[in-house]
C-alpha positions in Angstrom: -0.2 0.0 -0.1 2.8 2.7 0.9 6.0 1.4 -0.9 8.2 3.3 1.1 7.0 3.5 4.4 9.6 4.0 7.1 12.2 1.7 7.3 11.8 0.5 10.8 8.1 -1.3 9.5 10.4 -3.8 8.1 12.5 -5.1 10.3 13.8 -3.4 14.2 17.3 -5.9 13.8 18.3 -4.0 11.0 17.5 -0.7 12.0 19.7 -0.9 15.3 22.4 -3.0 14.1 24.8 -0.4 13.3 23.9 1.0 17.0 24.2 -2.5 18.5 27.5 -2.4 20.4 25.9 0.8 22.4 22.1 -0.1 22.6 20.9 -2.4 24.7 17.8 -4.4 23.4 17.8 -6.9 26.0 16.3 -4.2 28.0 12.7 -4.1 26.4 12.7 -8.2 26.4 13.3 -7.9 30.4 10.7 -5.0 30.6 8.1 -7.1 28.5 9.0 -9.8 30.6 8.0 -8.1 33.6 4.3 -8.7 32.3 4.6 -12.6 31.4 1.9 -14.7 32.2 0.3 -11.7 34.4 -3.4 -10.7 34.7 -4.8 -8.0 32.8 -6.4 -5.1 34.6 -10.0 -4.8 34.7 -11.8 -2.0 33.8 -15.4 -1.8 35.8 -18.2 0.8 34.9 -18.2 1.4 38.1 -14.7 2.8 38.8 -15.9 4.8 34.9 -18.9 6.3 36.6 -16.6 7.4 39.8 -16.2 10.8 37.7 -19.5 12.0 37.1 -20.3 10.9 40.8 -17.5 12.0 42.9 -15.0 13.7 40.1 -12.6 11.0 40.3 -10.4 10.4 36.8 -7.8 9.0 37.8 -9.0 5.6 39.0 -10.4 4.6 35.8 -7.3 5.9 33.8 -4.9 4.1 35.9 -6.5 0.9 35.2 -7.0 1.6 31.5 -3.5 2.6 30.5 -2.2 0.1 32.8 -3.7 -2.4 30.0 -2.2 -0.5 27.6 1.2 -0.4 28.9 1.4 -4.0 29.6 0.4 -4.6 25.9 2.8 -2.4 24.5 5.8 -3.3 26.7 5.1 -7.3 25.8 4.7 -6.0 22.2 7.8 -4.2 22.0 9.5 -7.3 23.6 8.5 -10.0 21.0 9.5 -7.4 17.9 13.1 -7.2 19.5 12.6 -11.3 20.4 10.9 -12.8 17.7 10.4 -16.3 20.0 7.1 -16.2 19.9 7.1 -16.6 23.5 5.4 -12.9 24.6 2.5 -14.0 21.6 -0.1 -15.8 23.9 -0.2 -12.9 26.1 -0.5 -10.3 23.3 -2.8 -12.0 22.3 -5.1 -12.3 24.8 -4.1 -8.2 25.5 -5.6 -7.4 22.5 -8.7 -9.0 22.6 -9.5 -7.7 25.8 -8.4 -4.3 24.5 -10.9 -5.2 21.2 -14.0 -5.9 23.5 -13.9 -2.8 25.5 -16.8 -0.7 24.5 -14.8 2.6 24.1 -11.3 3.3 24.2 -11.6 6.7 25.7 -11.6 8.0 29.2 -14.7 9.3 31.4 -13.6 13.0 31.4 -14.0 12.6 27.4 -17.3 10.9 27.8 -20.4 12.5 27.4 -23.2 9.6 26.8 -25.5 7.5 29.2 -24.0 5.3 31.7 -23.2 1.9 31.1 -21.0 2.3 28.5 -21.9 1.4 24.6 -20.8 1.2 21.2 -20.8 5.2 20.7 -17.5 5.5 19.6 -16.5 9.3 19.9 -13.1 10.0 19.1 -11.1 11.3 21.6 -7.4 11.8 22.7 -7.4 8.0 24.2 -9.4 6.5 21.3 -7.4 7.4 19.0 -4.0 6.8 21.0 -5.5 3.1 22.0 -5.9 2.5 18.2 -2.5 3.9 17.0 -1.1 1.5 19.4 -3.1 -1.5 18.0 -2.3 -0.6 15.0 1.3 -1.0 15.0 0.8 -3.6 16.8 -0.9 -5.4 14.1 0.7 -4.3 11.5 4.1 -5.2 13.2 2.9 -9.5 14.2 0.9 -10.0 11.8 2.3 -12.8 10.4 2.5 -14.2 14.2 -1.1 -13.2 14.5 -1.6 -14.9 11.3 -0.3 -18.5 12.8 -3.0 -18.0 15.8 -6.0 -17.2 13.2 -6.2 -14.9 10.1 -9.3 -13.7 11.6 -7.7 -12.0 14.5 -5.7 -9.5 12.1 -9.2 -8.9 9.9 -10.7 -8.0 13.6 -8.2 -5.2 13.9 -9.3 -4.2 10.9 -12.7 -3.8 11.6 -12.1 -2.3 14.8 -9.6 0.5 13.9 -11.7 1.2 10.8 -15.1 1.4 13.0 -13.8 3.2 16.0 -11.6 5.8 14.1 -11.8 5.7 10.1 -15.4 6.2 9.4 -16.2 7.8 12.4 -13.1 10.7 11.9 -13.3 11.0 8.3 -16.0 14.0 7.2 -16.9 14.5 11.1 -17.1 17.9 12.4 -15.4 17.4 15.6 -14.3 20.7 17.6 -10.4 19.5 18.0 -9.9 19.7 13.7 -9.7 23.5 14.1 -8.3 23.2 17.6 -5.2 25.7 18.6 -4.4 22.9 21.2 -3.0 19.7 21.9 -6.1 17.6 20.7 -5.8 18.6 17.1 -2.1 17.3 16.4 -2.6 14.6 19.0 -5.3 13.3 17.6 -4.6 13.4 14.0 -1.0 11.7 14.4 -2.6 8.6 15.3 -5.7 9.1 12.9 -3.1 9.4 10.3 -1.2 6.5 11.1 -4.4 4.6 11.5 -5.1 5.8 7.8 -1.6 4.7 6.8 -1.9 1.1 7.7 -5.6 0.1 7.2 -7.5 2.3 4.9 -7.7 0.4 1.8 -9.9 3.2 0.1 -8.0 5.3 -1.9 -10.2 7.6 -2.0 -11.1 7.7 1.4 -7.4 7.4 2.1 -6.7 10.8 -0.1 -10.2 12.4 2.0 -8.8 11.7 5.2 -5.0 12.8 4.3 -6.4 16.6 3.0 -8.6 17.2 5.9 -5.5 16.0 8.4 -3.6 18.0 6.2 -6.2 21.2 6.6 -6.1 20.3 10.5 -2.1 20.6 10.4 -2.4 24.3 8.5 -5.0 25.4 11.4 -3.0 24.4 14.0 0.5 25.9 13.0 -1.6 29.3 12.4 -2.8 29.9 15.2 0.1 29.1 17.0 2.2 31.9 17.9 5.0 33.3 16.2 7.6 33.0 18.5 6.7 29.0 18.4 6.0 29.1 22.7 3.5 26.9 23.6 1.3 28.2 25.9 0.1 24.7 27.3 3.6 24.4 28.6 6.4 22.7 28.4 4.5 19.4 29.9 2.1 19.4 26.6 4.8 20.4 24.1 5.0 16.5 23.5 1.7 16.3 22.5 1.5 19.8 20.4 4.6 21.0 18.2 5.4 17.4 18.8 2.8 15.3 17.3 3.0 17.8 15.2 5.7 16.9 13.8 4.6 13.2 14.0 2.3 14.5 11.4 4.2 16.1 9.0 7.0 12.9 9.2 4.0 10.4 8.3 3.1 13.0 5.7 6.2 13.3 4.1 5.8 9.4 3.5 2.5 9.5 2.6 3.9 12.4 -0.3 5.6 9.0 -1.8 2.5 7.4 -2.7 1.2 7.9 -6.1 -2.4 7.3 -4.4 -1.8 10.7 -2.2 -1.0 14.2 -2.2 0.5 16.5 0.1 1.0 19.9 0.2 1.8 20.8 3.9 5.2 19.7 4.0 6.5 23.0 3.1 4.0 25.1 5.1 5.5 27.8 7.4 8.8 25.6 7.9 10.7 28.3 9.7 7.3 28.7 12.4 7.3 24.4 12.8 11.4 25.2 13.3 10.3 27.9 16.0 7.8 25.2 17.9 10.4 22.9 17.6 13.1 24.9 19.6 10.8 26.0 22.1 11.7 23.2 24.2 15.3 23.6 24.5 14.8 27.1 25.4 12.4 26.0 28.3 15.1 23.5 29.5 16.4 24.9 32.7 18.9 22.1 34.2 19.9 18.7 35.8 16.4 17.3 33.9 14.4 20.7 34.7 11.9 22.8 32.7 10.2 25.5 32.6 6.8 24.5 34.1 4.1 27.5 33.6 0.5 25.9 32.8 -0.8 22.8 32.9 2.7 21.1 33.8 2.5 17.5 35.2 5.6 17.2 35.4 8.9 19.5 36.4 11.5 17.1 35.5 12.1 14.9 32.5 9.0 16.1 30.4 11.3 15.7 27.2 10.5 12.4 25.3 13.8 11.4 23.4 12.1 9.1 21.2 9.9 11.6 19.4 13.1 14.9 20.6 15.5 13.1 18.2 13.5 12.3 15.1 12.1 15.9 15.6 15.8 17.5 15.8 16.9 15.5 12.8 13.7 16.6 10.9 14.6 20.3 11.3 18.2 19.5 11.2 18.7 21.9 14.4 21.9 21.6 16.0 20.9 22.2 19.3 18.1 20.1 19.2 20.5 17.2 18.2 23.2 17.9 20.8 20.1 18.2 23.0 18.7 14.8 22.5 22.3 13.1 22.5 22.9 14.5 26.3 19.5 12.7 27.1 20.2 9.6 25.9 23.6 10.0 27.8 22.1 11.4 30.8 19.0 9.4 31.4 21.6 6.1 30.9 19.1 5.3 27.9 22.0 3.3 26.1 21.9 0.7 29.1 18.3 0.6 29.7 16.4 2.0 26.7 12.8 0.3 28.2 12.9 2.8 31.0 12.5 5.9 28.9 10.2 3.2 26.7 8.1 3.0 30.0 7.7 6.6 30.4 7.1 7.9 27.3 3.4 9.0 27.9 0.6 7.8 29.8 1.3 4.7 28.5 4.4 3.9 26.2 4.2 5.2 22.8 5.1 2.2 20.3 5.0 4.2 16.9 7.8 6.8 18.1 9.8 4.2 19.6 10.1 2.3 16.6 11.1 6.1 14.6 13.2 6.3 17.2 15.1 3.1 16.8 15.1 3.6 12.6 17.7 6.7 13.5 19.2 5.1 16.4 23.3 5.0 14.4 22.9 8.8 13.9 22.3 9.5 17.4 24.8 7.3 18.3 26.8 9.2 16.7 26.0 12.6 18.3 27.6 14.6 20.2 25.7 14.9 23.5 25.1 18.7 24.7 23.3 19.9 27.4 21.3 23.6 26.6 21.9 26.2 29.1 19.8 28.5 26.4 18.6 32.6 27.1 15.8 33.2 25.7 12.9 36.1 24.9 9.7 35.1 23.9 7.7 37.9 22.7 4.3 36.5 22.2 4.4 34.2 25.0 6.2 36.9 26.6 8.0 34.9 28.5 12.2 36.0 29.5 14.7 33.3 30.2 17.7 34.5 31.9 21.2 33.0 33.6 23.2 34.1 35.7 26.3 32.3 38.3 24.6 29.5 39.5 21.2 31.3 39.1 18.3 30.7 36.4 15.3 33.0 36.4 12.0 32.7 33.8 9.6 35.4 34.0 6.0 34.8 32.3 3.5 37.7 31.0 1.1 36.5 28.8 -2.7 36.7 29.5 -5.1 34.9 31.9 -7.1 33.2 29.2 -4.3 30.9 27.6 -4.7 26.9 26.6 -4.0 25.5 29.9 -4.2 28.7 32.1 -3.3 29.3 35.3 -3.9 33.2 37.0 0.1 33.9 36.6 0.7 37.0 34.9 3.8 38.4 36.4 5.2 35.3 37.8 9.1 34.4 37.7 10.6 31.0 39.2 14.2 30.5 40.5 16.3 27.9 40.2 19.4 28.3 42.2 22.2 25.2 40.8 19.9 23.8 38.7 17.8 23.0 41.7 13.7 24.9 42.4 13.9 27.5 44.8 11.1 30.0 44.1 8.5 27.3 42.1 5.6 27.0 40.0 4.0 24.3 41.8 2.5 23.4 38.4 -1.0 21.3 38.2 -2.3 18.2 40.3 -4.2 15.6 39.8 -7.1 16.4 36.9 -10.6 16.1 37.9 -13.7 16.6 37.0 -13.5 20.3 38.5 -10.1 21.0 36.6 -11.5 21.6 32.8 -15.0 23.1 34.0 -16.4 26.5 35.2 -15.2 25.5 38.9 -11.3 25.4 37.3 -10.5 28.5 39.5 -11.2 27.3 43.0 -8.3 24.6 42.0 -5.7 26.3 44.5 -2.9 25.6 41.7 -4.8 27.7 39.0 -4.7 31.2 41.4 -2.3 34.1 41.3 -2.2 34.0 45.2 -0.3 30.5 44.8 2.0 31.6 42.3 4.7 34.4 42.3 3.3 37.6 42.7 1.4 40.4 44.5 -2.5 40.5 45.8 -2.8 44.1 45.3 -5.4 45.7 47.1 -6.1 42.1 48.9 -7.4 41.4 45.6 -6.2 38.5 43.2 -6.1 38.0 39.6 -8.6 37.0 37.1 -9.1 34.8 34.8 -9.7 35.8 31.4 -7.7 36.8 27.9 -8.6 40.5 28.7 -6.5 40.0 32.1 -2.7 40.8 30.6 0.0 42.3 30.8 1.9 45.0 29.3 6.1 45.0 27.9 7.2 48.2 29.1 10.9 47.3 28.7 13.0 44.0 28.1 16.6 43.4 27.7 18.7 40.2 27.7 18.9 40.2 31.6 16.3 42.7 33.0 12.1 43.1 31.9 9.6 45.2 33.3 6.0 43.9 32.9 3.1 46.1 34.2 0.6 43.7 35.2 -2.1 45.8 36.8 -4.6 44.9 33.9 -4.4 41.3 35.3 -6.1 42.4 38.1 -9.9 43.0 38.0 -11.4 46.7 38.8 -11.5 45.6 42.3 -8.2 46.0 43.4 -8.3 49.5 41.7 -4.4 49.6 40.8 -3.3 52.1 37.8 0.1 50.5 37.3 2.3 47.6 39.1 5.3 47.6 37.2 7.5 44.9 37.7 11.5 44.7 37.2 13.0 41.6 37.7 16.8 41.7 36.6 19.6 39.2 36.7 23.2 40.3 37.9 25.3 37.8 37.8 25.1 36.2 41.6 22.1 37.7 42.2 18.1 38.8 41.1 16.8 42.0 42.2 13.0 42.3 41.8 11.4 46.2 42.1 7.9 46.6 42.5 7.0 50.3 41.9 3.0 50.4 42.3 0.5 53.7 42.3 -3.1 52.8 43.5 -5.9 54.7 43.0 -7.1 54.2 46.6 -5.6 51.9 49.1 -8.3 49.4 50.3 -6.4 46.8 52.1 -2.6 45.8 52.5 -0.4 44.1 49.5 0.6 41.1 49.6 3.7 39.9 47.8 3.6 36.0 47.9 6.1 33.4 46.7 5.9 29.5 46.7 8.3 27.2 48.1 9.6 23.7 49.1 12.6 24.9 50.9 11.3 25.6 54.2 12.3 29.6 54.7 13.9 30.6 58.0 13.0 33.8 58.8 14.1 34.7 62.1 16.3 37.2 60.8 14.8 40.7 59.6 15.1 41.6 56.9 16.1 38.4 55.7 14.2 34.9 54.4 17.1 32.4 54.5 16.2 29.7 51.9 19.2 26.6 52.4 21.9 28.0 51.1 20.2 30.9 49.5 18.8 34.4 50.9 16.3 36.8 50.1 16.9 40.0 51.3 14.2 42.9 51.9 13.8 46.1 53.8 12.3 45.2 57.3 10.9 48.6 57.5 8.7 48.0 54.3 7.8 44.7 54.9 6.0 42.1 57.2 7.1 38.4 57.0 4.9 35.0 57.5 5.8 31.8 55.9 2.3 29.2 56.1 2.8 25.7 55.6 0.6 24.7 52.1 2.0 20.8 52.6 -1.7 19.5 53.3 -2.5 20.8 49.8 -0.6 18.8 48.0 -1.9 15.6 46.1 0.2 12.7 45.3 0.5 13.6 41.5 2.4 16.9 43.3 4.3 15.2 46.1 5.5 13.4 44.1 6.7 16.6 41.7 7.8 17.9 44.8 8.3 15.6 47.9 6.0 16.3 51.3 6.9 19.9 51.7 5.3 23.5 50.3 5.2 26.8 52.0 4.2 30.0 51.0 6.1 33.0 52.1 3.7 36.3 52.9 4.9 39.8 52.3 2.8 42.5 53.6 3.1 45.9 52.5 3.8 47.8 55.7 1.4 51.2 55.9 -1.3 52.5 53.5 0.6 54.2 51.1 -1.2 54.9 47.8 2.0 54.7 45.2 5.5 54.0 45.9 8.6 51.1 45.2 9.9 48.7 46.9 13.1 46.3 46.2 14.1 43.0 47.5 17.1 40.7 46.2 17.8 37.2 46.0 21.5 35.9 46.6 
């Protein structure tokens, strides 16, 4: 069907032969062996229903993803070993998966319970289909030896659940400016390439996906920044790359015409470079917005092929550094196991196609400074200090009310943090989103003005007053509602070698209540000395005549996900302005 489809579809062994002395492929086999003969998780409809009754989406997702994880581990092991010993478990897993009435998750299901055959195409319906598509394609001979009907059943299920449902539909995600668009399209296109037999339907699907890609590229900021945060770059710009890479293969087929490959390539390159511009050190990345991770968010199995596609030397060096730093060569399955909500089989195969080039690349950890004018993110580096400042709006995708916030890392470790986001619940993407503490400006490194916090909405934004390599001034007054009665609030963050200096210059219409500066940290603050807040080996100095300082233990707010990210302790430093001055200027330093 597709004569020039990726070489990795033909032989994994041949793909890795040039790097065999470095890559321990037995790691994939050992990973698969952990699931040999293991029972499969059940998917109770009562657990599915917990989302509606209690707002809990984690319970069912954990069970669903574990089922996919088990299958992906077994398949990769069988592809590597080719002795058939993983096939009985794989066959059972395939059958269980095809018996599921729906492949999606509770948060994306709006039909009556119990589950029935509705087949709405959501993120995980599409990603499950892609996993099954690669499984069937790579193991067709083995499946046929068991029963030729099994592969035919896979074909029917993929056609029923994805191909016929996606083609010509009016799904909202087809015109979305966020991750759903390329994430679903990359998996849909995989199914089209491997299983769509009707030439007319294949051409129409390719054309529709091209339209989705153009819409996504057009809607992205010109600076290439992902307003959903680094945690979603993996399924935003990186999934766009997957689509483009697959489209390149489609363009070699006489049955398909592709025009999107040369569309706005400079912008696509900036979309790729965002991920290393937001890299801090020691595996950490800037985690503004809904970042479920602040460390190890970058997936090697998509970063390296993307770097080759763009021919970006910084990105290629970064990928090689990740491979070295995360012990990929000795234990590739450990990265594979954590390459998504469940292992991304298609991406891993694409990585292994290009493994010999990765083995030859020189590892270089990126240490970038950057300015993204559309997202208004400034990244500055000094002697042992790193600071990232965010302007923007409070109407971004996966938004937090965080206009003007900044984070500080010292010697590659977090000092003043953005807490990120906890476990998703029914509130997370509802009208109640901003009742969640992690979404509120009071739990970011921001002022509370006249006793008033920031408000959500695109109209609540920052204005860039002045910007240079190591200093930025934002007016964040318009990020607050009228009740704050603030004419201007200029926050200037300047990096001076071994110190960060922050100046707050404010002008209020009236004085209503004390204004307060708030900072989040996992380091226990010592405020025993007036004018100084000790944060481990670092300190924040301030004018004790201008501020009263308290520390609040916010550790009880941490859920299991946030505890995994930050540990068991979280503190909020509150610096309250003394007096009732309507206008003024204060300065503090982090050294």
